Residue frames as a rotation matrix with the C-alpha (Angstrom) as fourth column:
MET 1
-0.655 -0.689 0.310 32.86
-0.126 0.505 0.854 -12.98
-0.745 0.520 -0.418 -13.20
HIS 2
-0.073 0.737 0.672 29.61
0.774 0.467 -0.428 -13.58
-0.629 0.489 -0.604 -15.00
ASP 3
0.819 0.359 -0.448 29.40
0.095 -0.854 -0.512 -9.94
-0.566 0.377 -0.733 -16.22
LEU 4
-0.023 -0.924 -0.381 33.04
-0.574 -0.300 0.762 -10.04
-0.818 0.236 -0.524 -17.33
GLN 5
-0.725 -0.292 0.624 32.43
0.213 0.766 0.606 -13.10
-0.655 0.572 -0.493 -19.48
THR 6
-0.019 0.807 0.591 29.02
0.909 0.260 -0.326 -12.19
-0.416 0.531 -0.738 -20.93
GLN 7
0.821 0.444 -0.358 29.33
0.316 -0.877 -0.363 -8.46
-0.475 0.185 -0.860 -21.40
PHE 8
0.425 -0.749 -0.509 32.94
-0.788 -0.582 0.198 -8.20
-0.445 0.317 -0.838 -22.43
ALA 9
0.500 -0.200 0.843 33.33
0.190 0.975 0.118 -11.69
-0.845 0.101 0.526 -24.02
PRO 10
-0.340 -0.737 -0.584 36.22
-0.515 -0.373 0.771 -11.51
-0.787 0.563 -0.253 -26.54
THR 11
0.745 0.522 0.416 35.46
0.121 0.507 -0.854 -12.41
-0.656 0.686 0.314 -30.12
MET 12
-0.455 -0.868 0.196 37.49
0.308 0.053 0.950 -13.12
-0.835 0.493 0.244 -33.20
SER 13
0.374 0.614 -0.695 36.82
-0.450 -0.535 -0.715 -11.35
-0.811 0.580 0.077 -36.46
SER 14
0.692 -0.130 0.710 37.19
0.603 0.645 -0.470 -12.58
-0.397 0.753 0.525 -40.01
GLY 15
0.775 -0.509 0.374 40.10
0.044 -0.547 -0.836 -11.41
0.631 0.664 -0.402 -42.16
PRO 16
-0.319 -0.918 0.234 42.99
-0.145 -0.197 -0.970 -9.94
0.936 -0.344 -0.070 -40.22
GLU 17
0.014 0.352 -0.936 42.74
0.784 0.577 0.229 -11.33
0.620 -0.737 -0.268 -36.70
VAL 18
-0.472 -0.055 0.880 41.55
-0.400 -0.876 -0.269 -8.81
0.786 -0.479 0.391 -34.15
GLN 19
-0.118 0.378 -0.918 40.93
0.670 0.713 0.208 -10.13
0.733 -0.591 -0.337 -30.68
ARG 20
0.438 0.315 0.842 39.32
-0.382 -0.782 0.492 -8.23
0.814 -0.537 -0.223 -27.87
LEU 21
-0.373 -0.618 -0.692 41.51
0.526 0.473 -0.706 -8.43
0.764 -0.628 0.149 -24.80
VAL 22
0.708 0.662 0.247 39.71
0.112 -0.451 0.885 -7.64
0.697 -0.599 -0.394 -21.50
VAL 23
-0.443 -0.893 -0.075 42.18
0.319 -0.079 -0.944 -5.99
0.838 -0.442 0.320 -19.14
VAL 24
0.529 0.798 -0.290 40.96
0.396 0.071 0.916 -6.07
0.751 -0.599 -0.278 -15.57
SER 25
-0.665 -0.636 0.391 41.80
-0.140 -0.409 -0.902 -3.97
0.734 -0.655 0.182 -12.54
VAL 26
0.194 0.740 -0.645 40.30
0.556 0.459 0.693 -5.21
0.809 -0.492 -0.322 -9.31
VAL 27
-0.564 -0.237 0.791 39.64
-0.464 -0.702 -0.541 -2.91
0.683 -0.672 0.286 -6.38
GLY 28
0.185 0.560 0.808 38.75
-0.978 0.182 0.098 -4.62
-0.092 -0.809 0.581 -3.15
VAL 29
-0.253 -0.364 -0.896 40.11
-0.469 0.856 -0.215 -8.08
0.846 0.366 -0.388 -2.40
GLY 30
-0.401 0.303 0.865 37.94
-0.859 0.203 -0.469 -9.16
-0.318 -0.931 0.179 0.53
LEU 31
-0.253 0.360 0.898 35.55
-0.071 0.919 -0.388 -12.15
-0.965 -0.162 -0.207 0.36
VAL 32
0.762 0.641 0.091 34.03
0.114 0.006 -0.993 -11.20
-0.637 0.768 -0.068 -3.02
GLY 33
0.643 -0.568 -0.514 37.17
-0.765 -0.515 -0.388 -9.85
-0.044 0.642 -0.765 -4.57
SER 34
-0.350 -0.814 0.464 39.30
-0.751 0.540 0.381 -12.79
-0.560 -0.215 -0.800 -3.55
GLU 35
0.083 0.475 0.876 36.88
0.206 0.852 -0.481 -15.21
-0.975 0.221 -0.027 -5.16
LEU 36
0.928 0.269 -0.256 36.90
-0.155 -0.345 -0.926 -13.20
-0.338 0.899 -0.278 -8.39
VAL 37
0.243 -0.916 -0.319 40.71
-0.968 -0.252 -0.014 -13.16
-0.068 0.312 -0.948 -8.59
ASP 38
-0.394 -0.369 0.842 40.87
-0.405 0.892 0.201 -16.86
-0.825 -0.261 -0.501 -7.82
GLN 39
0.530 0.651 0.543 38.40
0.274 0.475 -0.836 -17.52
-0.803 0.592 0.074 -10.64
LEU 40
0.837 -0.316 -0.446 40.52
-0.546 -0.524 -0.654 -15.41
-0.027 0.791 -0.612 -13.04
SER 41
-0.169 -0.952 0.254 43.60
-0.914 0.248 0.320 -17.34
-0.368 -0.178 -0.913 -11.90
ASN 42
-0.455 0.034 0.890 41.88
-0.084 0.993 -0.081 -20.69
-0.886 -0.112 -0.449 -12.64
LEU 43
0.538 0.581 -0.610 40.58
-0.666 -0.151 -0.731 -19.84
-0.517 0.800 0.306 -16.13
PRO 44
0.593 -0.286 0.752 41.48
0.421 0.907 0.013 -22.62
-0.686 0.309 0.659 -18.57
ALA 45
0.329 -0.569 -0.753 44.51
-0.776 -0.618 0.129 -22.05
-0.539 0.542 -0.645 -20.80
PRO 46
-0.999 -0.046 0.015 44.69
0.047 -0.831 0.554 -21.95
-0.012 0.554 0.832 -23.75
GLY 47
-0.192 0.980 0.061 41.23
0.882 0.145 0.448 -20.43
0.430 0.140 -0.892 -24.01
LEU 48
0.775 0.624 0.100 39.64
0.491 -0.694 0.526 -17.97
0.397 -0.359 -0.845 -21.62
ARG 49
0.455 -0.657 -0.601 42.94
0.646 -0.221 0.731 -17.31
-0.613 -0.721 0.324 -19.90
ASP 50
-0.533 -0.679 0.505 44.23
0.821 -0.272 0.502 -15.85
-0.204 0.682 0.702 -23.14
GLN 51
-0.122 0.638 0.761 41.28
0.670 -0.513 0.537 -13.47
0.733 0.575 -0.364 -23.41
PHE 52
0.903 0.415 0.112 41.51
0.171 -0.585 0.793 -11.94
0.394 -0.696 -0.599 -19.97
GLN 53
-0.121 -0.991 -0.062 44.48
0.547 -0.015 -0.837 -10.15
0.828 -0.135 0.544 -18.40
LEU 54
0.726 0.328 -0.604 44.73
0.687 -0.304 0.660 -9.00
0.033 -0.894 -0.446 -14.77
LEU 55
0.285 -0.614 0.736 46.42
0.228 -0.702 -0.674 -5.59
0.931 0.360 -0.060 -14.72
SER 56
-0.644 -0.485 0.592 46.20
-0.347 -0.505 -0.791 -4.70
0.682 -0.714 0.157 -11.04
LEU 57
0.152 0.637 -0.756 44.90
0.725 0.448 0.523 -5.53
0.671 -0.628 -0.394 -7.61
SER 58
-0.512 -0.260 0.818 44.14
-0.222 -0.881 -0.419 -2.82
0.830 -0.396 0.393 -5.04
SER 59
-0.084 0.465 -0.881 43.37
0.956 0.288 0.061 -2.95
0.282 -0.837 -0.468 -1.35
SER 60
0.881 0.470 -0.053 42.57
0.462 -0.830 0.313 0.13
0.103 -0.300 -0.948 0.76
ARG 61
0.662 -0.684 -0.308 46.32
-0.046 -0.446 0.894 0.60
-0.748 -0.577 -0.326 1.25
SER 62
-0.364 -0.908 -0.210 48.34
-0.401 -0.051 0.915 -0.73
-0.841 0.417 -0.346 -1.65
THR 63
0.777 0.502 -0.379 48.25
-0.523 0.180 -0.833 -1.76
-0.350 0.846 0.403 -5.32
VAL 64
-0.260 -0.814 0.519 50.19
-0.005 0.539 0.842 -4.41
-0.966 0.216 -0.145 -7.25
TYR 65
0.459 0.353 -0.815 50.52
-0.780 -0.279 -0.560 -4.17
-0.425 0.893 0.147 -11.01
TYR 66
0.224 -0.320 0.920 51.14
0.206 0.939 0.276 -7.10
-0.952 0.128 0.277 -13.34
ASP 67
-0.686 -0.451 -0.571 52.78
-0.504 -0.272 0.820 -7.28
-0.525 0.850 -0.041 -16.79
ILE 68
0.472 0.798 -0.374 50.46
-0.800 0.210 -0.562 -8.16
-0.370 0.564 0.738 -19.64
GLY 69
0.264 -0.335 -0.904 51.09
-0.639 0.641 -0.425 -11.69
0.722 0.690 -0.045 -20.77
ARG 70
-0.631 -0.434 0.643 51.66
-0.776 0.373 -0.509 -13.16
-0.019 -0.820 -0.572 -17.34
ASP 71
-0.689 0.268 -0.674 50.52
-0.119 0.875 0.469 -16.76
0.715 0.403 -0.571 -17.22
GLY 72
0.208 0.788 -0.579 48.74
0.596 0.367 0.714 -16.67
0.775 -0.494 -0.394 -13.82
TRP 73
-0.186 -0.148 0.971 48.21
-0.482 -0.847 -0.222 -14.85
0.856 -0.510 0.087 -10.61
SER 74
0.403 0.419 -0.814 47.98
0.342 0.755 0.559 -17.65
0.849 -0.504 0.160 -8.09
ASP 75
-0.254 -0.621 -0.742 50.38
0.951 -0.019 -0.309 -15.89
0.177 -0.784 0.595 -5.72
TRP 76
-0.008 0.269 0.963 48.45
0.337 -0.906 0.256 -12.61
0.942 0.326 -0.083 -5.78
ARG 77
0.899 0.401 -0.175 48.00
0.277 -0.211 0.937 -12.53
0.339 -0.891 -0.301 -2.01
LYS 78
0.298 -0.882 -0.365 51.77
0.821 0.042 0.569 -12.56
-0.487 -0.469 0.737 -1.45
ASP 79
-0.376 -0.467 0.800 52.28
0.861 -0.496 0.114 -10.08
0.344 0.732 0.589 -4.24
LEU 80
0.382 0.627 0.679 49.79
0.254 -0.777 0.576 -7.61
0.889 -0.048 -0.456 -2.79
ALA 81
0.920 -0.050 -0.389 51.17
0.387 -0.042 0.921 -7.97
-0.062 -0.998 -0.019 0.73
ALA 82
0.098 -0.993 -0.065 54.63
0.889 0.058 0.455 -7.27
-0.448 -0.103 0.888 -0.53
SER 83
0.032 -0.028 0.999 53.75
0.802 -0.596 -0.042 -4.25
0.597 0.803 0.003 -2.63
ASN 84
-0.363 -0.216 -0.906 54.72
0.757 -0.636 -0.152 -0.77
-0.543 -0.741 0.395 -1.44
VAL 85
-0.864 0.168 0.474 52.82
0.280 -0.623 0.731 1.01
0.418 0.764 0.491 -4.19
GLU 86
-0.789 0.558 -0.255 50.21
0.013 -0.400 -0.916 3.22
-0.614 -0.727 0.308 -2.69
SER 87
-0.211 0.777 0.592 46.63
0.942 0.324 -0.088 2.88
-0.261 0.539 -0.801 -4.01
ASN 88
-0.593 -0.014 -0.805 45.82
-0.086 -0.993 0.080 5.86
-0.801 0.116 0.587 -6.28
ALA 89
0.297 0.836 0.462 42.79
0.401 0.330 -0.854 6.11
-0.866 0.439 -0.237 -8.50
ARG 90
0.766 0.013 -0.643 44.25
-0.478 -0.657 -0.583 8.49
-0.430 0.754 -0.497 -11.01
ALA 91
-0.354 -0.933 -0.060 47.40
-0.835 0.286 0.470 6.40
-0.421 0.217 -0.881 -11.42
LEU 92
-0.480 0.267 0.836 45.25
0.183 0.962 -0.202 3.36
-0.858 0.057 -0.510 -11.95
ALA 93
0.646 0.760 -0.072 43.16
0.145 -0.215 -0.966 5.09
-0.749 0.613 -0.249 -14.56
THR 94
0.395 -0.569 -0.721 46.24
-0.856 -0.514 -0.063 6.26
-0.335 0.642 -0.690 -16.43
ARG 95
-0.659 -0.648 0.382 47.74
-0.505 0.758 0.413 2.78
-0.557 0.080 -0.827 -16.45
LEU 96
-0.070 0.705 0.705 44.44
0.394 0.669 -0.630 1.28
-0.916 0.233 -0.325 -17.73
MET 97
0.823 0.438 -0.362 44.27
-0.103 -0.511 -0.853 3.76
-0.559 0.739 -0.375 -20.54
GLN 98
0.138 -0.881 -0.452 47.93
-0.917 -0.286 0.277 3.41
-0.373 0.377 -0.848 -21.50
ILE 99
-0.231 -0.269 0.935 47.77
-0.211 0.952 0.222 -0.34
-0.950 -0.147 -0.276 -21.76
SER 100
0.689 0.605 0.400 46.12
0.223 0.349 -0.910 -0.22
-0.690 0.716 0.105 -25.16
THR 101
0.901 -0.352 -0.253 49.20
-0.417 -0.549 -0.724 1.32
0.116 0.758 -0.642 -26.72
VAL 102
0.227 -0.879 0.419 52.06
-0.768 0.103 0.632 -0.60
-0.599 -0.465 -0.652 -25.09
GLU 103
-0.195 -0.432 -0.880 54.17
-0.907 0.422 -0.007 -2.98
0.374 0.797 -0.474 -27.08
GLU 104
-0.864 -0.247 0.438 53.58
-0.427 0.820 -0.381 -5.79
-0.266 -0.517 -0.814 -24.66
VAL 105
0.106 0.972 0.211 49.99
-0.352 0.235 -0.906 -6.11
-0.930 0.022 0.367 -25.86
ALA 106
0.529 0.105 -0.842 51.01
-0.843 -0.048 -0.536 -6.26
-0.097 0.993 0.063 -29.46
GLY 107
-0.388 -0.828 -0.405 53.54
-0.826 0.507 -0.247 -8.95
0.410 0.238 -0.880 -28.65
LEU 108
-0.015 0.414 0.910 51.11
-0.764 0.582 -0.278 -11.37
-0.645 -0.700 0.308 -26.92
GLN 109
0.277 0.158 0.948 50.53
0.375 0.890 -0.258 -13.38
-0.885 0.427 0.187 -30.09
GLN 110
-0.749 -0.587 -0.307 52.18
-0.079 -0.381 0.921 -13.01
-0.658 0.714 0.239 -33.47
GLY 111
-0.896 0.412 0.166 49.77
0.239 0.130 0.962 -12.15
0.375 0.902 -0.215 -36.27
VAL 112
0.031 0.961 -0.276 47.04
0.932 0.073 0.356 -11.05
0.362 -0.268 -0.893 -33.86
SER 113
-0.698 -0.162 0.697 46.03
-0.013 -0.971 -0.239 -7.50
0.716 -0.176 0.676 -33.19
PHE 114
-0.483 0.431 -0.762 44.40
0.862 0.389 -0.327 -6.73
0.155 -0.814 -0.559 -29.94
SER 115
-0.111 0.543 0.832 41.53
-0.075 -0.840 0.538 -4.34
0.991 -0.002 0.134 -29.15
VAL 116
-0.819 -0.317 -0.479 41.93
0.417 0.244 -0.875 -3.65
0.395 -0.916 -0.067 -25.42
ILE 117
0.247 0.936 0.252 38.85
0.114 -0.286 0.951 -3.26
0.962 -0.206 -0.177 -23.21
PRO 118
-0.808 -0.575 0.131 39.75
-0.059 -0.142 -0.988 -1.70
0.587 -0.806 0.080 -19.86
VAL 119
0.321 0.922 -0.218 37.48
0.094 0.198 0.976 -2.81
0.942 -0.334 -0.023 -17.00
LEU 120
-0.698 -0.432 0.571 37.46
-0.516 -0.250 -0.819 -1.73
0.497 -0.867 -0.048 -13.38
VAL 121
0.104 0.703 -0.704 35.88
0.303 0.652 0.695 -4.23
0.947 -0.285 -0.145 -10.98
ASP 122
-0.523 -0.180 0.833 34.93
-0.625 -0.583 -0.519 -2.63
0.579 -0.792 0.192 -7.70
ASN 123
-0.129 0.379 -0.916 34.30
0.377 0.873 0.308 -5.28
0.917 -0.306 -0.256 -5.01
THR 124
-0.944 -0.267 -0.196 34.18
0.281 -0.334 -0.900 -2.80
0.175 -0.904 0.390 -2.13
SER 125
0.192 0.971 -0.143 31.20
0.957 -0.153 0.246 -1.29
0.217 -0.184 -0.959 -0.32
SER 126
-0.457 -0.529 -0.715 32.98
0.712 -0.700 0.063 2.05
-0.533 -0.480 0.696 -0.25
GLU 127
0.683 0.729 -0.041 31.20
0.587 -0.582 -0.563 5.20
-0.434 0.360 -0.826 -1.02
ASP 128
0.220 -0.723 -0.655 34.54
-0.379 -0.682 0.626 6.95
-0.899 0.110 -0.424 -1.66
VAL 129
-0.739 -0.518 0.430 35.29
0.149 0.497 0.855 4.48
-0.656 0.696 -0.291 -4.46
ALA 130
-0.043 0.835 0.548 31.76
0.921 0.246 -0.302 4.73
-0.387 0.492 -0.780 -5.85
ARG 131
0.675 0.299 -0.674 32.11
0.143 -0.950 -0.278 8.50
-0.723 0.091 -0.685 -6.18
LEU 132
-0.329 -0.867 -0.375 35.03
-0.370 -0.247 0.896 7.91
-0.869 0.433 -0.240 -8.52
TYR 133
-0.064 0.319 0.946 32.87
0.648 0.734 -0.204 6.12
-0.759 0.600 -0.253 -11.14
PRO 134
0.913 0.393 -0.110 32.21
0.182 -0.634 -0.752 9.25
-0.365 0.666 -0.650 -13.18
PHE 135
0.318 -0.895 -0.312 35.96
-0.740 -0.441 0.508 9.85
-0.592 0.069 -0.803 -13.28
PHE 136
-0.468 -0.530 0.707 36.71
-0.074 0.821 0.567 6.32
-0.881 0.213 -0.423 -14.56
LEU 137
0.244 0.660 0.711 33.85
0.736 0.352 -0.579 6.33
-0.632 0.664 -0.399 -17.08
ASN 138
0.883 0.028 -0.469 35.01
-0.212 -0.868 -0.449 9.73
-0.420 0.496 -0.760 -18.43
GLU 139
-0.108 -0.982 -0.152 38.37
-0.778 -0.012 0.628 8.11
-0.619 0.186 -0.763 -19.07
GLY 140
0.139 0.268 -0.953 36.61
-0.895 0.447 -0.005 5.32
0.425 0.854 0.302 -21.10
ILE 141
-0.892 -0.442 -0.097 37.01
-0.346 0.804 -0.483 2.65
0.292 -0.397 -0.870 -18.43
ASN 142
0.031 0.928 -0.372 34.15
-0.290 0.365 0.885 0.27
0.956 0.081 0.280 -18.04
ILE 143
-0.632 -0.145 0.762 32.86
-0.767 -0.030 -0.641 -0.63
0.115 -0.989 -0.092 -14.53
VAL 144
0.023 0.619 -0.785 31.54
-0.020 0.785 0.619 -3.84
1.000 0.001 0.030 -13.11
THR 145
-0.784 -0.398 0.477 30.46
-0.387 -0.288 -0.876 -3.72
0.486 -0.871 0.072 -9.44
PRO 146
-0.124 0.766 -0.631 28.35
0.706 0.516 0.486 -5.19
0.698 -0.385 -0.604 -6.63
ASN 147
-0.846 -0.240 -0.476 28.88
0.513 -0.610 -0.604 -1.90
-0.146 -0.755 0.639 -4.71
LYS 148
0.014 0.988 0.152 25.47
0.990 -0.035 0.139 -0.44
0.143 0.148 -0.979 -3.98
LYS 149
-0.164 -0.114 -0.980 26.64
0.655 -0.755 -0.022 2.96
-0.737 -0.646 0.199 -2.81
ALA 150
-0.940 -0.281 -0.194 26.78
0.057 -0.689 0.723 4.66
-0.337 0.669 0.663 -6.21
PHE 151
-0.696 0.718 0.012 23.16
0.091 0.071 0.993 3.64
0.713 0.692 -0.115 -6.99
SER 152
0.217 0.783 -0.583 21.62
0.844 0.149 0.515 4.29
0.490 -0.604 -0.629 -3.62
SER 153
-0.581 -0.461 -0.671 23.27
0.697 -0.707 -0.119 7.60
-0.419 -0.537 0.732 -2.79
GLU 154
-0.093 0.530 -0.843 22.11
-0.096 -0.847 -0.522 11.00
-0.991 0.032 0.130 -4.06
LEU 155
0.690 0.542 0.479 20.58
0.416 0.245 -0.876 11.33
-0.592 0.804 -0.057 -7.52
THR 156
0.762 -0.423 -0.491 23.26
-0.590 -0.767 -0.254 13.66
-0.269 0.483 -0.833 -8.71
LEU 157
-0.262 -0.913 0.312 25.95
-0.647 0.406 0.646 10.99
-0.716 -0.033 -0.697 -8.48
TYR 158
-0.063 0.282 0.957 23.86
0.455 0.862 -0.224 8.57
-0.888 0.421 -0.182 -10.48
GLU 159
0.909 0.411 -0.069 23.23
0.153 -0.482 -0.863 11.25
-0.387 0.774 -0.501 -13.12
GLU 160
0.356 -0.872 -0.336 26.93
-0.841 -0.455 0.293 11.95
-0.409 0.178 -0.895 -13.31
ILE 161
-0.367 -0.481 0.796 27.59
-0.183 0.877 0.445 8.21
-0.912 0.017 -0.410 -13.89
VAL 162
0.366 0.626 0.689 24.98
0.604 0.404 -0.688 7.96
-0.708 0.667 -0.231 -16.63
ALA 163
0.903 -0.031 -0.429 26.26
-0.268 -0.820 -0.505 11.17
-0.336 0.572 -0.748 -18.30
ALA 164
-0.009 -1.000 -0.027 29.88
-0.803 -0.009 0.596 9.94
-0.596 0.028 -0.802 -18.25
SER 165
-0.324 -0.076 0.943 28.88
0.223 0.962 0.155 6.61
-0.919 0.261 -0.295 -19.75
LEU 166
0.687 0.629 0.363 26.89
0.527 -0.089 -0.845 8.23
-0.499 0.772 -0.393 -22.56
LYS 167
0.732 -0.437 -0.522 29.74
-0.532 -0.846 -0.037 10.62
-0.425 0.305 -0.852 -23.27
THR 168
-0.234 -0.965 -0.115 32.49
-0.894 0.167 0.415 8.06
-0.382 0.200 -0.902 -23.72
GLY 169
0.300 0.425 -0.854 30.56
-0.739 0.669 0.073 4.87
0.602 0.610 0.515 -24.42
ALA 170
-0.807 -0.580 -0.114 32.15
-0.310 0.579 -0.754 3.18
0.503 -0.573 -0.647 -21.43
ARG 171
0.107 0.936 -0.335 29.62
-0.200 0.350 0.915 0.90
0.974 -0.031 0.225 -19.76
PHE 172
-0.677 -0.260 0.688 28.69
-0.721 0.050 -0.691 0.17
0.145 -0.964 -0.221 -16.14
TYR 173
-0.088 0.612 -0.786 27.20
-0.097 0.780 0.618 -3.08
0.991 0.130 -0.009 -14.93
ASN 174
-0.706 -0.091 0.703 25.54
-0.662 -0.267 -0.700 -3.12
0.251 -0.959 0.128 -11.53
GLU 175
-0.037 0.791 -0.610 23.28
-0.408 0.545 0.732 -6.11
0.912 0.277 0.303 -11.88
SER 176
-0.212 -0.104 -0.972 24.44
0.599 0.772 -0.213 -7.68
0.772 -0.627 -0.101 -8.63
THR 177
-0.972 -0.122 0.203 23.49
-0.067 -0.682 -0.728 -4.62
0.227 -0.721 0.655 -6.59
VAL 178
-0.289 0.941 0.178 19.84
-0.955 -0.272 -0.114 -5.61
-0.059 -0.203 0.977 -6.77
GLY 179
0.706 0.706 -0.053 18.06
-0.708 0.703 -0.068 -8.93
-0.011 0.085 0.996 -6.07
ALA 180
0.277 -0.651 0.706 21.27
-0.370 0.606 0.704 -10.80
-0.887 -0.456 -0.073 -5.32
GLY 181
-0.673 -0.724 -0.152 22.21
-0.324 0.104 0.940 -10.82
-0.665 0.682 -0.304 -8.98
LEU 182
-0.100 0.724 0.682 18.87
0.697 0.540 -0.472 -11.70
-0.710 0.429 -0.559 -10.42
PRO 183
-0.757 -0.337 0.559 18.33
0.653 -0.402 0.642 -10.07
0.008 0.851 0.524 -13.84
ILE 184
0.189 0.866 -0.463 16.02
0.844 -0.384 -0.374 -7.34
-0.502 -0.320 -0.804 -12.59
ILE 185
-0.030 -0.258 -0.966 17.90
-0.069 -0.963 0.259 -4.21
-0.997 0.074 0.011 -13.75
SER 186
-0.908 -0.405 -0.109 18.61
-0.146 0.062 0.987 -5.53
-0.394 0.912 -0.116 -17.28
THR 187
-0.508 0.787 0.351 15.01
0.859 0.493 0.139 -6.69
-0.064 0.372 -0.926 -17.69
ILE 188
0.396 0.682 -0.615 13.58
0.607 -0.697 -0.381 -3.32
-0.689 -0.222 -0.690 -16.76
LYS 189
-0.312 -0.571 -0.759 16.09
-0.275 -0.711 0.647 -1.59
-0.909 0.411 0.065 -19.02
ASP 190
-0.953 -0.051 0.299 15.12
0.241 0.473 0.848 -3.85
-0.185 0.880 -0.438 -21.93
LEU 191
-0.085 0.996 0.029 11.42
0.959 0.089 -0.269 -3.08
-0.270 0.005 -0.963 -21.34
VAL 192
0.346 0.157 -0.925 12.05
0.218 -0.972 -0.084 0.66
-0.913 -0.173 -0.371 -21.37
VAL 193
-0.589 -0.715 -0.375 14.34
-0.256 -0.275 0.927 0.58
-0.766 0.642 -0.021 -24.38
THR 194
-0.899 0.241 0.365 11.79
0.436 0.551 0.711 -1.35
-0.029 0.799 -0.601 -26.42
GLY 195
-0.698 0.578 0.423 9.04
-0.169 -0.707 0.687 1.19
0.696 0.408 0.591 -25.70
ASP 196
0.078 0.732 -0.677 7.33
0.667 0.466 0.581 -0.23
0.741 -0.497 -0.452 -22.64
LYS 197
-0.202 -0.163 0.966 6.48
-0.518 -0.819 -0.247 1.87
0.831 -0.550 0.081 -19.63
VAL 198
-0.508 -0.030 -0.861 6.89
0.615 0.687 -0.387 0.47
0.603 -0.726 -0.331 -16.11
ARG 199
0.116 0.708 0.697 3.92
-0.181 -0.675 0.716 1.92
0.977 -0.209 0.050 -14.09
ASN 200
0.478 0.032 0.878 4.50
-0.872 -0.106 0.478 0.18
0.108 -0.994 -0.023 -10.76
GLY 201
-0.292 -0.637 -0.713 6.31
-0.381 0.762 -0.524 -2.67
0.877 0.119 -0.465 -9.10
THR 202
0.779 0.511 0.364 5.66
-0.558 0.298 0.774 -5.24
0.287 -0.806 0.517 -6.40
TRP 203
-0.107 -0.873 -0.475 8.41
-0.259 0.486 -0.835 -6.76
0.960 0.034 -0.279 -4.32
THR 204
0.920 0.357 -0.162 9.02
0.032 0.343 0.939 -8.49
0.391 -0.869 0.305 -1.03
PHE 205
0.368 -0.815 0.448 11.74
-0.902 -0.430 -0.040 -8.11
0.225 -0.390 -0.893 1.55
GLY 206
-0.167 -0.457 -0.873 14.17
-0.092 0.889 -0.448 -10.86
0.982 0.006 -0.190 2.45
PRO 207
0.272 0.344 -0.899 14.04
0.710 0.559 0.429 -12.47
0.650 -0.754 -0.093 5.88
ALA 208
-0.554 -0.604 -0.572 16.21
0.832 -0.390 -0.395 -9.84
0.016 -0.695 0.719 7.65
LEU 209
-0.962 0.198 0.186 14.40
-0.157 -0.964 0.213 -6.72
0.222 0.176 0.959 6.37
GLY 210
-0.169 0.955 -0.245 11.09
0.054 0.257 0.965 -8.49
0.984 0.150 -0.095 6.76
VAL 211
0.180 0.151 -0.972 11.74
0.941 0.261 0.214 -8.48
0.286 -0.954 -0.095 10.52
ILE 212
-0.667 -0.604 -0.437 13.44
0.714 -0.686 -0.141 -5.14
-0.214 -0.406 0.889 10.81
VAL 213
-0.842 0.255 0.476 11.12
0.091 -0.801 0.592 -2.90
0.532 0.541 0.651 8.78
PRO 214
0.157 0.984 -0.081 7.86
0.366 0.018 0.930 -3.65
0.917 -0.176 -0.358 10.63
VAL 215
0.196 -0.174 -0.965 9.57
0.977 -0.054 0.208 -2.88
-0.088 -0.983 0.160 13.90
CYS 216
-0.792 -0.596 -0.135 11.00
0.576 -0.802 0.161 0.37
-0.205 0.050 0.978 12.61
VAL 217
-0.463 0.702 0.541 7.58
0.339 -0.424 0.840 1.41
0.819 0.572 -0.042 11.22
LEU 218
0.309 0.626 -0.716 6.27
0.891 0.073 0.448 1.65
0.333 -0.776 -0.535 14.73
CYS 219
0.317 -0.258 -0.913 8.54
0.536 -0.745 0.397 4.67
-0.782 -0.615 -0.097 15.37
ALA 220
-0.554 -0.573 0.604 8.95
0.796 -0.154 0.585 5.83
-0.242 0.805 0.541 11.83
PRO 221
-0.791 0.266 -0.552 7.81
-0.313 -0.950 -0.009 9.11
-0.526 0.165 0.834 10.09
PRO 222
0.126 0.990 0.060 4.40
-0.406 0.106 -0.908 9.13
-0.905 0.090 0.415 8.38
TRP 223
0.264 0.001 -0.965 5.80
-0.963 -0.049 -0.263 8.52
-0.048 0.999 -0.012 4.93
LEU 224
-0.781 -0.582 -0.226 6.83
-0.578 0.811 -0.092 5.02
0.236 0.059 -0.970 6.06
ASN 225
-0.349 0.721 0.599 3.31
-0.642 0.282 -0.713 4.05
-0.682 -0.634 0.365 7.09
SER 226
0.390 0.517 -0.762 2.71
-0.917 0.293 -0.270 2.28
0.084 0.805 0.588 3.79
PHE 227
-0.584 -0.689 -0.430 5.10
-0.614 0.721 -0.322 -0.53
0.531 0.076 -0.844 4.80
PRO 228
0.310 0.726 -0.614 3.48
-0.069 0.661 0.747 -3.70
0.948 -0.189 0.255 6.09
ARG 229
0.105 -0.255 0.961 3.46
-0.944 -0.329 0.016 -4.02
0.312 -0.909 -0.275 9.87
SER 230
0.469 -0.012 0.883 3.71
-0.471 0.842 0.262 -7.78
-0.747 -0.539 0.390 9.96
ARG 231
-0.506 -0.694 -0.511 5.94
-0.843 0.272 0.465 -10.27
-0.184 0.666 -0.723 8.18
LYS 232
0.645 0.753 0.131 4.23
-0.656 0.633 -0.412 -12.97
-0.394 0.180 0.902 6.20
C-alpha cells in the first residue's frame, strides 16, 4: 500500500483538471493480499478513495472484476468466492489497458479528465506469476510486488523485466522483496544513478538463516566456505 500511495500518488494539475487515477488489479489474496484489499476498502472518502480504483481480484482459480466508480469492496471475499471467471493473465492485461478509454472513467466526475495508471499488485510467491512480469510491463502495466521469485531466479528473467520497463516506461517496485521493506534497493539505485559506485556490501542474516546457514556450511560446497560458521 505504501508503494501505491508514494509512487503512484495522484495529483491535480492547474488549468483544466486532470487527475491521475490509479487502477489496481490484485493477484493473490492470501494474508498479504487480503490486508492490502482491506486497506483499499477502508480508504477515506472523499479523498484517497476517489484516487484509487480496484479493477480486479484474482486467486489461483478465479477472478472478479469491478466496475470503475464502485464505492467500496468490503464484500470482496464473497464476490471472489462467487465468481466463475477463470484467472487469465492475458485477459487481465487487456482489461487493464482498455480501462483508460472506457466511458465509465470519463464519467466519474464532471469536468475532470482522468489519466489512468494501470497497476498490477502481485502478492503471491509464485514463480509462474513472476515470469509474466515482462509481458505486463510490455503492455505498459506497472508492477508492485513482494514476490521474490522474479528477482532471485535466473538473470535472463530480470534482464527481460528491466528491458520491458525501459521500453514502455512502465515501472516495477520490488522494495519489499529485500530487507523486509527497508529502503535498501531504492537507496542503492539512487547512489548508482547519481554517479556513485558500490564496491562491496556488508549484511547480516536474520535469526532463522543465522542458525541454518552455519549448519549447512558444514556439508556445503567450497564456494560457501566464506560464510560464518557460528551465529553471533
